C-alpha positions in Angstrom: 50.2 16.9 -10.1 51.1 13.7 -12.5 49.5 11.0 -12.2 52.2 8.8 -14.0 50.5 5.1 -14.4 51.0 1.3 -15.6 48.6 0.3 -15.0 47.6 -0.7 -19.0 50.8 -2.2 -19.7 51.1 -3.8 -16.2 47.3 -5.3 -16.5 47.6 -7.3 -19.5 51.3 -9.1 -18.7 50.5 -12.5 -19.6 50.2 -14.1 -16.3 49.6 -11.2 -14.5 46.5 -11.0 -14.0 45.0 -14.6 -14.9 41.6 -12.9 -15.0 42.2 -11.5 -17.7 44.8 -13.8 -19.9 40.9 -15.2 -22.2 41.6 -12.0 -24.1 43.3 -12.3 -27.5 44.4 -9.2 -29.1 43.5 -9.3 -32.9 45.3 -5.8 -33.9 42.1 -4.4 -34.2 41.7 0.0 -33.2 38.6 1.3 -31.4 40.8 4.1 -30.1 37.4 6.2 -32.3 34.5 4.4 -30.8 32.5 5.6 -28.1 32.5 4.0 -24.4 29.2 2.4 -25.4 30.3 0.4 -28.3 33.0 -0.4 -26.6 31.7 -2.0 -24.0 29.2 -3.9 -26.0 32.6 -5.3 -28.0 34.0 -5.8 -24.5 31.4 -8.2 -23.5 31.6 -10.1 -26.5 35.2 -10.9 -25.5 36.8 -8.1 -28.0 40.5 -7.3 -26.2 40.6 -4.6 -27.9 38.2 -2.6 -27.1 38.3 -3.4 -23.3 42.1 -2.3 -23.9 40.9 0.7 -25.1 38.6 1.7 -22.3 41.9 1.0 -19.7 43.5 3.6 -21.5 40.5 6.3 -21.4 40.3 5.8 -18.1 43.5 4.5 -16.6 44.3 8.5 -16.2 41.2 9.0 -14.0 42.0 6.1 -11.7 45.2 6.9 -11.4 44.1 10.1 -9.7 41.9 8.3 -7.5 43.2 5.6 -5.8 47.5 8.2 -5.5 45.1 10.8 -4.5 43.7 8.4 -1.8 47.0 5.9 -1.2 49.8 8.2 -2.2 52.3 7.0 -4.7 53.6 3.8 -3.4 53.0 0.4 -4.5 49.7 -0.2 -3.2 48.6 2.0 -5.6 49.3 0.3 -8.4 47.8 -2.7 -7.4 44.1 -0.8 -6.6 44.5 0.7 -10.1 44.8 -2.5 -11.9 42.3 -3.9 -9.4 39.4 -1.4 -10.6 40.2 -2.8 -13.8 39.9 -6.2 -13.1 36.6 -5.8 -11.0 35.0 -3.8 -14.0 36.2 -6.9 -16.4 34.7 -9.9 -14.5 31.3 -6.7 -14.3 31.4 -5.6 -17.5 27.8 -7.8 -18.0 26.1 -6.0 -14.9 27.3 -2.7 -15.9 24.0 -1.0 -17.5 24.5 2.4 -17.8 23.4 3.9 -14.6 26.0 6.0 -14.0 29.0 7.2 -16.1 31.5 4.8 -16.9 34.4 7.4 -15.8 32.0 7.5 -12.3 31.3 3.8 -12.1 34.7 3.0 -12.1 35.8 5.7 -9.3 33.7 4.3 -7.1 34.9 1.0 -7.6 38.6 3.0 -6.9 37.6 4.6 -3.9 35.5 1.9 -2.4 39.0 -0.8 -2.9 41.3 2.0 -1.7 38.9 2.5 1.3 39.7 -1.3 2.2 43.6 -1.0 1.8 43.5 2.3 3.9 41.5 -0.3 6.9 44.0 -2.8 5.7 46.8 -0.7 6.9 45.4 0.8 10.2 44.9 -3.0 11.4 48.6 -3.5 10.9 49.5 0.1 12.5 50.9 1.5 8.8 50.7 5.1 8.9 48.9 6.9 5.7 51.7 7.8 3.1 50.6 10.7 0.8 47.3 12.0 -0.7 46.0 14.6 -3.0 44.7 18.3 -3.6 44.7 21.4 -1.8 42.5 24.1 0.2 41.1 25.7 -2.6 43.3 24.4 -5.3 46.6 22.7 -6.1 49.4 25.1 -7.2 50.6 25.0 -10.4 52.7 21.4 -11.1 54.8 23.4 -14.0 56.2 26.1 -11.9 59.5 25.5 -9.7 58.5 27.2 -7.2 55.3 25.7 -6.5 57.1 22.1 -6.5 57.3 22.3 -2.7 54.2 23.5 -1.6 52.9 20.4 -3.8 54.4 18.0 -1.7 53.5 19.4 1.8 49.2 20.0 -0.3 50.2 15.6 -0.6 50.9 15.2 3.2 48.6 17.3 4.6 46.2 15.4 3.3 48.0 12.5 3.6 47.2 13.4 7.4 43.0 13.5 6.7 41.2 10.1 8.3 39.8 8.6 5.1 36.5 9.2 4.9 36.9 13.0 4.5 40.2 12.5 2.4 37.8 10.3 -0.2 35.5 13.5 -0.4 38.8 15.9 -0.6 40.2 13.8 -4.0 36.8 13.3 -5.1 35.6 16.8 -5.4 39.2 18.7 -5.1 41.2 15.9 -7.5 38.4 14.1 -9.7 36.2 17.2 -10.1 33.5 15.8 -9.0 30.3 18.3 -7.9 28.7 18.1 -4.7 25.5 15.7 -5.9 27.9 13.0 -7.7 30.7 12.6 -5.1 27.4 12.3 -2.5 26.2 9.9 -5.2 29.9 7.8 -5.4 30.6 7.7 -1.5 26.3 6.8 -0.7 26.1 10.4 1.6 23.9 12.5 1.7 25.3 15.6 0.0 25.2 18.3 3.1 27.8 15.3 4.6 29.6 16.0 1.5 29.7 19.6 2.4 30.8 19.2 5.8 33.1 17.2 5.4 35.5 19.4 2.4 34.7 22.6 4.9 36.1 20.2 7.6 38.8 19.1 5.5 39.9 22.2 4.1 39.9 24.0 7.8 42.4 20.9 9.0 44.3 21.2 6.0 45.0 25.2 6.1 45.6 24.6 10.1 48.3 22.3 9.2 49.7 24.3 6.3 50.0 27.7 7.7 53.3 27.4 9.2 54.6 26.9 5.9 53.0 29.9 4.4 53.4 32.4 6.3 49.9 32.3 8.2 47.9 31.7 11.6 45.5 29.0 12.1 42.1 30.1 13.6 42.5 27.1 16.1 
């Protein structure tokens, strides 16, 4: 699935996010620096360093929020808010988890908050992301329709199960890492993933010429 995102462009538009208006760009190239180097510079107010981190991780964040919320305006908002929260917490980030994991945790929590808001408004969940084992190949035209069906199937999962599917099957985190991000036992990750896969098999079987065991 292509996770096209414009977090970077929208994030730094003047007046859009007041929290970032203090950043002043000086045209310096920071692309070859490590995360740690960029973090240290960003903490000192270096705009290029923070923007380099956004560019480096925006696709990963996009995969997470689109996986949770579907392709929608709220996903863009949550993606931007993830980096705004990160900017505000720059001095609190101690590197106890990898930066990508830290950002994913923020994105998941914000996405779950959005889902709760949707429930309060009795909105129907849009679509989400991944498949029973692996997504079909997005580069094959014959698989495009199946990809759409898979997204719709994930959209029918409860948010707790959806978060596990997105982290394990989309973002590629291990069972242990998923458990740490969601703050649940590894056994719970495994059981939720198994139940989610079973649910998706039931939903998708009519379209795949298969019979469900249920």
